[in-house]
C-alpha positions as CSV (number, residue, x, y, z in Angstrom):
1,M,-17.9,-161.4,7.9
2,A,-17.2,-157.7,4.8
3,H,-15.6,-159.0,1.9
4,R,-12.6,-157.6,1.9
5,N,-11.4,-156.2,-1.6
6,P,-7.7,-157.4,-1.7
7,L,-6.9,-154.5,-4.5
8,P,-6.0,-151.1,-2.9
9,P,-8.0,-148.0,-4.0
10,I,-6.5,-146.7,-6.5
11,S,-7.1,-142.3,-7.7
12,R,-8.8,-140.5,-9.5
13,R,-5.5,-139.5,-12.1
14,D,-4.2,-143.3,-11.8
15,M,-7.5,-144.3,-12.8
16,I,-7.5,-141.5,-16.1
17,S,-3.6,-142.6,-16.7
18,R,-4.9,-146.4,-17.1
19,I,-7.3,-145.4,-18.7
20,G,-5.3,-143.3,-21.5
21,A,-2.9,-146.1,-22.1
22,G,-6.0,-147.9,-23.3
23,F,-7.2,-145.5,-25.9
24,G,-3.7,-145.7,-26.5
25,T,-3.6,-149.2,-27.1
26,L,-7.2,-149.1,-29.5
27,G,-5.3,-146.6,-31.6
28,L,-2.6,-148.8,-32.4
29,A,-5.0,-152.0,-33.4
30,G,-6.7,-149.6,-35.5
31,V,-3.7,-148.8,-37.4
32,M,-2.7,-152.1,-37.3
33,S,-5.7,-153.2,-38.6
34,D,-5.6,-151.1,-41.7
35,A,-2.4,-152.1,-42.7
36,G,-3.2,-155.8,-42.6
37,L,-1.2,-157.0,-40.1
38,L,-3.8,-158.7,-37.4
39,A,-4.9,-161.9,-37.8
40,A,-8.3,-162.8,-39.3
41,P,-10.7,-163.7,-36.4
42,A,-10.9,-167.3,-35.9
43,Q,-14.3,-169.2,-37.8
44,S,-14.4,-172.1,-35.5
45,N,-17.3,-173.6,-38.3
46,A,-15.8,-172.3,-41.7
47,N,-15.1,-175.2,-44.1
48,P,-11.8,-175.4,-45.2
49,L,-12.1,-176.4,-48.5
50,A,-14.5,-173.3,-49.1
51,V,-13.2,-171.1,-52.3
52,K,-10.5,-168.2,-50.5
53,A,-10.2,-165.2,-52.0
54,P,-6.8,-165.0,-54.2
55,H,-4.1,-162.3,-53.2
56,F,-4.6,-160.5,-56.1
57,A,-7.2,-161.0,-59.9
58,P,-5.3,-164.4,-61.1
59,K,-4.9,-165.4,-64.2
60,A,-5.4,-168.9,-63.9
61,K,-8.0,-170.7,-62.2
62,H,-6.5,-174.3,-62.6
63,I,-3.2,-176.1,-63.1
64,I,-2.7,-179.0,-65.5
65,Q,0.9,-180.6,-64.8
66,L,2.2,-182.5,-67.6
67,F,4.7,-184.3,-65.1
68,M,7.7,-185.9,-67.3
69,P,9.4,-187.6,-64.2
70,G,13.1,-189.3,-65.4
71,G,14.8,-186.9,-67.2
72,P,13.6,-185.5,-70.8
73,S,16.6,-185.3,-73.0
74,Q,15.9,-180.8,-73.5
75,V,18.0,-181.3,-77.0
76,D,15.9,-184.3,-78.8
77,T,12.8,-182.4,-77.5
78,F,12.4,-178.6,-77.4
79,D,15.9,-176.9,-77.7
80,Y,17.3,-177.8,-80.9
81,K,21.2,-176.9,-81.0
82,P,22.6,-177.0,-84.5
83,E,26.5,-176.8,-83.2
84,I,26.1,-180.6,-81.2
85,A,26.5,-181.4,-85.4
86,K,29.0,-179.7,-85.9
87,N,31.1,-180.5,-83.0
88,A,30.6,-184.6,-83.1
89,G,32.4,-186.4,-80.8
90,Q,34.6,-183.5,-79.2
91,R,34.3,-182.1,-75.7
92,P,34.8,-178.2,-75.3
93,K,35.2,-177.0,-72.2
94,I,31.9,-176.1,-71.6
95,V,30.5,-179.4,-71.4
96,D,33.3,-180.8,-69.3
97,R,31.4,-180.0,-66.1
98,K,29.2,-183.4,-66.8
99,T,32.2,-185.3,-65.6
100,L,30.1,-188.1,-63.9
101,R,30.2,-191.3,-66.0
102,N,30.9,-189.6,-69.8
103,T,34.0,-188.0,-69.1
104,K,35.2,-189.3,-72.5
105,N,32.5,-189.4,-74.7
106,G,32.1,-186.4,-76.9
107,L,29.0,-184.2,-78.0
108,M,26.1,-186.7,-79.7
109,P,24.1,-185.3,-82.1
110,S,20.2,-186.0,-81.5
111,P,19.4,-188.9,-83.8
112,F,15.6,-186.9,-84.4
113,G,15.2,-183.9,-87.0
114,F,14.0,-181.1,-86.0
115,K,11.6,-179.0,-88.3
116,Q,10.3,-175.2,-87.7
117,Y,6.5,-174.8,-86.6
118,G,4.0,-171.8,-86.6
119,Q,4.4,-168.0,-86.4
120,C,7.2,-167.8,-83.9
121,G,9.0,-170.5,-86.2
122,K,9.7,-172.3,-83.0
123,W,12.5,-175.6,-83.8
124,V,10.6,-178.9,-82.5
125,S,11.6,-182.3,-82.5
126,D,10.2,-185.6,-85.1
127,I,9.3,-187.2,-82.0
128,F,6.8,-184.2,-81.1
129,P,4.7,-183.4,-84.0
130,R,2.0,-182.9,-83.0
131,V,2.8,-180.5,-80.0
132,G,5.0,-179.0,-82.5
133,A,1.7,-177.8,-84.8
134,L,0.4,-176.0,-81.4
135,V,3.5,-173.8,-80.9
136,D,2.0,-170.7,-81.3
137,D,0.3,-171.6,-78.0
138,I,2.7,-172.5,-75.7
139,C,5.5,-170.2,-74.1
140,F,8.9,-172.1,-73.4
141,I,11.5,-171.8,-70.4
142,H,15.0,-172.9,-72.5
143,S,16.5,-171.7,-69.4
144,M,15.3,-174.1,-66.3
145,H,18.2,-175.3,-64.0
146,T,18.3,-177.1,-60.5
147,D,20.1,-177.6,-57.6
148,I,20.2,-181.5,-57.6
149,P,22.0,-184.0,-60.3
150,E,19.6,-187.2,-59.3
151,H,16.1,-188.5,-59.8
152,A,14.4,-188.8,-55.8
153,G,15.7,-185.1,-54.7
154,A,15.1,-183.4,-58.1
155,I,11.6,-185.0,-58.6
156,L,11.2,-184.1,-54.9
157,M,12.2,-180.5,-55.5
158,Y,10.5,-180.6,-58.3
159,N,6.8,-181.1,-56.5
160,L,7.6,-179.9,-53.8
161,G,10.1,-177.5,-53.6
162,H,11.8,-178.7,-51.7
163,L,14.3,-182.2,-51.2
164,Q,12.6,-183.6,-47.8
165,P,9.7,-185.7,-48.4
166,S,7.8,-184.0,-45.0
167,R,6.6,-180.9,-47.1
168,P,3.6,-180.1,-49.0
169,S,3.5,-180.6,-52.6
170,L,3.1,-178.0,-55.0
171,G,-1.4,-178.8,-55.8
172,S,-1.4,-179.1,-51.7
173,W,-0.6,-175.5,-51.7
174,L,-3.1,-174.3,-54.2
175,V,-6.0,-175.9,-52.3
176,Y,-4.4,-174.3,-49.1
177,G,-4.7,-171.3,-50.6
178,L,-7.5,-171.3,-53.0
179,G,-9.8,-173.9,-51.9
180,S,-12.0,-176.2,-53.5
181,E,-14.7,-175.1,-56.0
182,N,-16.5,-178.9,-56.3
183,E,-17.4,-179.9,-52.7
184,N,-17.9,-183.3,-54.4
185,L,-14.9,-184.4,-55.8
186,P,-11.2,-183.4,-54.1
187,G,-9.4,-179.7,-55.0
188,F,-6.0,-181.3,-55.8
189,V,-5.6,-184.5,-58.3
190,S,-2.4,-186.8,-58.9
191,M,-3.1,-189.7,-62.1
192,S,-0.9,-192.1,-63.0
193,P,-0.8,-195.4,-66.1
194,R,0.3,-198.0,-63.7
195,A,4.1,-196.7,-61.9
196,Q,4.2,-194.0,-59.6
197,P,6.4,-191.3,-59.6
198,R,9.5,-191.7,-58.1
199,G,8.9,-190.5,-54.4
200,K,5.1,-191.7,-54.4
201,L,2.9,-190.1,-51.7
202,A,5.1,-188.0,-51.7
203,N,4.4,-186.2,-55.1
204,W,0.9,-185.2,-53.8
205,G,0.9,-185.5,-50.3
206,N,0.0,-182.0,-47.7
207,A,2.6,-183.0,-44.7
208,F,2.1,-180.7,-42.3
209,L,-0.9,-178.9,-44.1
210,P,-4.1,-180.5,-42.7
211,G,-5.4,-183.4,-44.2
212,C,-8.1,-182.6,-46.3
213,Y,-5.7,-180.7,-48.4
214,A,-4.1,-183.6,-49.6
215,G,-4.2,-184.7,-53.2
216,T,-6.2,-188.1,-54.2
217,Y,-3.9,-190.9,-56.0
218,V,-5.7,-192.2,-59.3
219,N,-4.2,-195.1,-60.9
220,I,-5.3,-194.5,-64.4
221,A,-4.3,-198.1,-66.2
222,Q,-7.5,-199.9,-65.3
223,M,-10.1,-196.7,-66.8
224,K,-13.1,-198.8,-65.2
225,P,-14.9,-195.6,-64.1
226,A,-16.2,-197.9,-60.2
227,Q,-12.7,-199.4,-60.1
228,I,-10.8,-195.9,-60.6
229,L,-10.4,-195.4,-56.7
230,K,-10.3,-198.1,-53.8
231,D,-12.5,-199.1,-51.5
232,L,-14.9,-195.8,-53.1
233,K,-18.5,-197.6,-52.3
234,N,-20.1,-199.4,-49.5
235,Q,-20.8,-202.3,-50.3
236,H,-22.6,-203.4,-47.2
237,L,-24.8,-200.3,-46.2
238,P,-27.1,-198.3,-48.6
239,R,-26.9,-195.3,-49.3
240,A,-29.8,-193.5,-47.5
241,E,-28.5,-195.2,-44.3
242,Q,-24.6,-194.0,-45.1
243,R,-26.0,-190.6,-45.6
244,R,-27.5,-190.9,-41.6
245,Q,-24.1,-192.3,-40.8
246,A,-22.2,-189.5,-42.5
247,D,-25.1,-187.2,-40.6
248,L,-24.5,-188.9,-36.6
249,L,-20.9,-188.3,-37.2
250,T,-20.4,-185.2,-38.2
251,Q,-23.1,-184.0,-35.7
252,L,-21.1,-185.7,-32.4
253,N,-17.6,-184.3,-34.3
254,K,-18.9,-180.6,-34.4
255,L,-20.5,-180.9,-30.5
256,H,-16.6,-181.5,-29.9
257,L,-15.5,-178.9,-31.9
258,E,-17.4,-176.5,-30.5
259,K,-16.8,-177.1,-27.4
260,I,-13.0,-176.9,-27.7
261,Q,-13.3,-173.9,-30.0
262,Q,-10.8,-174.3,-32.9
263,D,-9.3,-177.3,-33.7
264,Q,-8.2,-177.5,-37.3
265,Q,-7.7,-180.9,-37.7
266,L,-10.7,-181.8,-36.5
267,E,-12.6,-179.5,-39.1
268,A,-10.4,-180.8,-41.6
269,S,-11.3,-184.8,-40.6
270,I,-15.2,-183.7,-40.7
271,Q,-14.6,-182.4,-44.4
272,T,-12.4,-185.2,-45.0
273,M,-15.1,-187.8,-44.1
274,E,-17.8,-185.6,-46.1
275,M,-15.8,-185.1,-49.7
276,A,-15.5,-189.1,-49.0
277,F,-19.4,-189.8,-48.9
278,R,-19.9,-187.7,-51.5
279,M,-17.4,-189.0,-54.3
280,Q,-17.8,-193.0,-53.9
281,F,-21.0,-191.2,-56.5
282,A,-19.0,-188.3,-58.3
283,V,-15.9,-189.7,-59.2
284,P,-17.2,-193.0,-61.8
285,E,-19.3,-189.7,-63.3
286,A,-16.1,-187.3,-63.9
287,F,-13.9,-190.6,-65.2
288,D,-16.7,-191.8,-67.2
289,L,-15.6,-191.8,-70.7
290,S,-18.0,-193.3,-72.3
291,T,-20.3,-190.2,-72.2
292,E,-17.2,-187.7,-74.4
293,T,-17.9,-187.8,-78.2
294,K,-16.1,-190.7,-80.8
295,N,-14.7,-187.0,-82.4
296,T,-12.9,-185.9,-78.6
297,L,-11.9,-189.8,-78.2
298,D,-10.3,-189.7,-81.7
299,M,-8.2,-186.3,-81.2
300,Y,-7.2,-187.3,-77.7
301,G,-6.2,-191.3,-79.2
302,G,-5.9,-194.3,-77.4
303,S,-3.0,-194.1,-75.3
304,E,-3.0,-194.2,-71.5
305,Y,-1.7,-191.0,-70.8
306,A,-3.8,-189.8,-73.7
307,K,-6.9,-190.5,-71.7
308,G,-5.2,-189.3,-69.1
309,C,-5.1,-185.7,-70.7
310,L,-9.2,-186.6,-71.2
311,L,-9.6,-187.0,-67.6
312,A,-7.4,-184.0,-66.8
313,R,-10.1,-182.0,-68.6
314,R,-12.6,-183.1,-67.6
315,L,-11.6,-182.6,-64.0
316,I,-10.7,-179.1,-64.3
317,E,-14.3,-178.9,-66.2
318,R,-15.6,-180.0,-62.7
319,G,-14.0,-176.8,-60.8
320,V,-10.8,-179.8,-59.5
321,R,-8.2,-177.2,-58.8
322,T,-5.3,-178.9,-59.7
323,V,-4.4,-181.8,-62.0
324,Q,-1.1,-183.7,-61.7
325,L,-0.8,-186.2,-64.6
326,S,2.7,-188.2,-64.4
327,H,3.9,-190.2,-67.4
328,S,4.9,-193.9,-67.3
329,I,5.1,-196.3,-69.3
330,D,5.9,-200.6,-69.1
331,G,5.6,-200.0,-64.8
332,Y,8.7,-197.4,-64.9
333,D,8.3,-195.0,-62.3
334,I,10.6,-192.8,-63.8
335,A,10.1,-193.7,-67.4
336,W,12.2,-190.7,-69.5
337,D,14.8,-192.0,-67.8
338,T,15.1,-194.9,-70.7
339,G,17.6,-191.3,-72.1
340,H,20.7,-193.5,-70.2
341,G,21.1,-196.6,-72.8
342,D,18.8,-195.4,-75.7
343,I,18.0,-192.4,-76.9
344,V,16.3,-193.7,-79.9
345,G,14.2,-196.2,-78.9
346,G,13.5,-194.7,-75.4
347,H,12.5,-190.9,-76.3
348,A,10.6,-192.1,-79.6
349,K,8.8,-194.7,-77.1
350,L,7.4,-192.2,-75.2
351,A,7.0,-189.5,-77.1
352,K,5.0,-191.4,-79.4
353,A,3.1,-192.5,-76.0
354,C,2.0,-188.5,-75.0
355,D,2.0,-186.0,-78.0
356,Q,-1.0,-186.5,-79.3
357,G,-2.6,-186.6,-76.1
358,I,-1.1,-183.8,-74.9
359,A,-1.8,-181.7,-78.0
360,A,-5.7,-182.8,-77.6
361,L,-5.5,-181.4,-74.5
362,I,-4.5,-178.1,-75.8
363,M,-6.9,-177.7,-78.8
364,D,-9.7,-179.3,-76.6
365,L,-9.1,-176.5,-73.7
366,K,-8.9,-174.0,-76.3
367,Q,-12.2,-175.0,-78.3
368,R,-14.3,-175.0,-75.1
369,G,-13.0,-171.6,-73.3
370,L,-11.2,-173.3,-71.0
371,L,-7.6,-172.4,-71.9
372,E,-7.0,-169.0,-70.5
373,E,-7.9,-170.3,-67.3
374,T,-6.0,-173.2,-67.4
375,L,-2.2,-173.3,-67.0
376,V,-1.0,-176.2,-68.7
377,V,3.2,-177.5,-67.4
378,W,5.1,-179.5,-69.6
379,G,8.2,-180.5,-67.6
380,G,10.9,-182.7,-66.1
381,E,12.6,-183.1,-62.9
382,F,16.2,-182.3,-65.2
383,G,17.1,-182.9,-68.2
384,R,20.2,-185.0,-70.5
385,A,23.6,-184.2,-71.5
386,P,24.5,-183.4,-75.0
387,T,27.5,-186.0,-74.3
388,S,26.5,-188.9,-75.0
389,E,27.0,-192.0,-72.0
390,G,27.9,-195.5,-73.7
391,Q,26.9,-195.3,-77.6
392,K,23.5,-193.9,-77.9
393,G,22.6,-192.4,-74.1
394,R,22.9,-189.5,-72.3
395,D,23.4,-189.0,-68.6
396,H,21.8,-186.3,-66.5
397,D,21.3,-182.8,-67.0
398,H,20.6,-180.1,-64.1
399,Y,22.8,-177.8,-65.4
400,G,19.6,-176.7,-68.0
401,F,16.7,-178.3,-69.2
402,T,13.3,-177.1,-71.0
403,V,9.8,-177.1,-69.5
404,W,6.8,-175.1,-71.5
405,M,3.6,-173.4,-70.0
406,A,-0.2,-172.9,-72.3
407,G,-2.8,-170.6,-71.6
408,G,-3.2,-169.6,-67.9
409,G,-2.3,-165.7,-68.7
410,V,1.2,-167.1,-70.2
411,K,3.0,-165.5,-74.0
412,P,2.2,-167.8,-76.5
413,G,4.6,-168.3,-79.0
414,F,7.2,-167.1,-76.6
415,S,10.8,-169.1,-75.9
416,Y,12.4,-167.7,-73.0
417,G,15.8,-167.7,-71.8
418,A,18.4,-170.3,-73.5
419,T,21.5,-172.8,-72.6
420,D,24.6,-172.4,-74.2
421,Q,25.3,-173.6,-77.9
422,F,25.6,-177.1,-77.1
423,G,22.7,-177.3,-74.7
424,C,24.0,-177.8,-71.6
425,T,24.2,-175.2,-69.1
426,A,21.2,-172.6,-68.7
427,V,23.1,-169.5,-69.9
428,E,20.6,-166.5,-70.3
429,N,18.2,-165.6,-68.0
430,R,18.3,-168.3,-65.9
431,V,15.0,-169.7,-63.9
432,H,15.2,-172.0,-60.8
433,V,12.8,-174.2,-59.6
434,H,11.9,-172.0,-57.3
435,D,11.0,-168.9,-59.4
436,L,8.8,-171.9,-61.4
437,H,6.7,-172.3,-58.9
438,A,6.9,-168.9,-57.6
439,T,5.6,-167.7,-61.0
440,M,2.6,-170.7,-60.9
441,L,1.2,-169.6,-57.9
442,H,1.0,-165.7,-58.7
443,Q,-1.1,-166.8,-61.7
444,M,-3.0,-168.4,-59.6
445,G,-3.6,-164.9,-57.9
446,L,-1.0,-166.3,-55.0
447,D,2.0,-164.3,-53.9
448,H,4.5,-166.8,-53.2
449,E,5.9,-165.2,-50.4
450,K,2.5,-164.4,-48.7
451,L,1.6,-168.2,-49.0
452,T,2.4,-169.7,-45.6
453,Y,1.7,-171.7,-42.9
454,R,2.7,-172.2,-39.4
455,Y,4.0,-175.5,-38.2
456,S,6.8,-176.5,-35.3
457,G,7.6,-172.6,-34.8
458,R,8.0,-171.5,-38.4
459,D,6.7,-170.2,-41.0
460,F,7.0,-172.3,-43.9
461,R,5.9,-171.6,-48.2
462,L,6.1,-173.5,-51.1
463,T,9.6,-171.7,-52.6
464,D,11.3,-171.7,-49.0
465,V,12.9,-168.3,-49.0
466,Y,13.8,-168.0,-52.6
467,G,12.0,-167.6,-55.8
468,N,11.3,-164.8,-58.3
469,V,7.8,-164.5,-60.7
470,V,9.2,-164.9,-64.4
471,K,7.5,-161.9,-65.1
472,D,8.6,-161.8,-69.0
473,V,7.0,-165.2,-70.0
474,I,3.0,-163.5,-68.2
475,A,1.3,-161.9,-70.6
């Protein structure tokens, strides 16, 4: 029986008409391609951790985030407000917005002295003398504010740009956007001595981004390179046998990957397992401070946080994209919250534990020519009120606080924005946490509005639907 064509014959006129429509579609595709509106072609075997081109020329290649969880007091560190002492005990209307637990308490002068430093003449508290000596390398933002007055939510906002712990962290977004420069170390490392910051995993987590973009947490209290990460070494198999097993597993996964064409989660798993194998040999070397000179070790000092600062330099020197170093002391996860009961003792102790290490980090990066390509960011999730809580403490203040940056293409010896005369509320050139994130991404060559990831039917980004780059702080 002859095959019967189910499609009716078409005339020459119909054929030309249909082909003409096809030519129009090709033209449209060409126009969209020129405008950059077409998706990139799928690459089933692409390494998700490979170095990626930024959106534009970057000012920085790495970020070191010196995170101070708990809320350091701006008026006792870097935001000098002599009007507080002149009006001690009074409660001006401008500070009445702080009405939680201290409605009857008035302005409390800082228990610390302030001095001017550097050519820029910046006033800095006596508890940060070494950082103060470097103010000509630092860009201060005194007009920070956030939406949340309590620690858990504000910490998430500071590190994730959102109140939900199910969003990717800043460091995870950076590795997703730019890849990693070291195949043997994670692109994002989070460290702290002893206590993890409140929120723990969320602060360095990848959430819905593929697992290879997650941060790796390191507790640096022990400072033993071989024990820095748990279960880093295989105690039962020699390296050659581990390599054979890893290669076999990779081959099997790639065969499966070829069959399903493209699976980001599987590709991420392949890269993560490869990274885990290589890390057991690269991590001990990177965390071995015995290779540093005595002069370098003496410059940083012996505190746990200082050693973390030195490790941060070693990690970015080896191509790690982002390092988050959280400050904890005596096992307390929000160390700077000791300001509730004792600004004098708590803040002085905390500053002493980190001042030398932070200053050494900036000097060390500068001496090695790394400060220009490394953005160092210091700050907590919010600040503290200029009024007293009890006799010696201060309550939270999310209306106005200070962060500072150094290197990475920001203006040195520069102060931006201001709080009111008592340091309570940001009133000049206000900067939200979303704006800070947008600026940090910008310095890394990323447009915060274009760095997106599609998940659950919508596009997500670090800054959600907010954020503006603070262009006035850029050199």
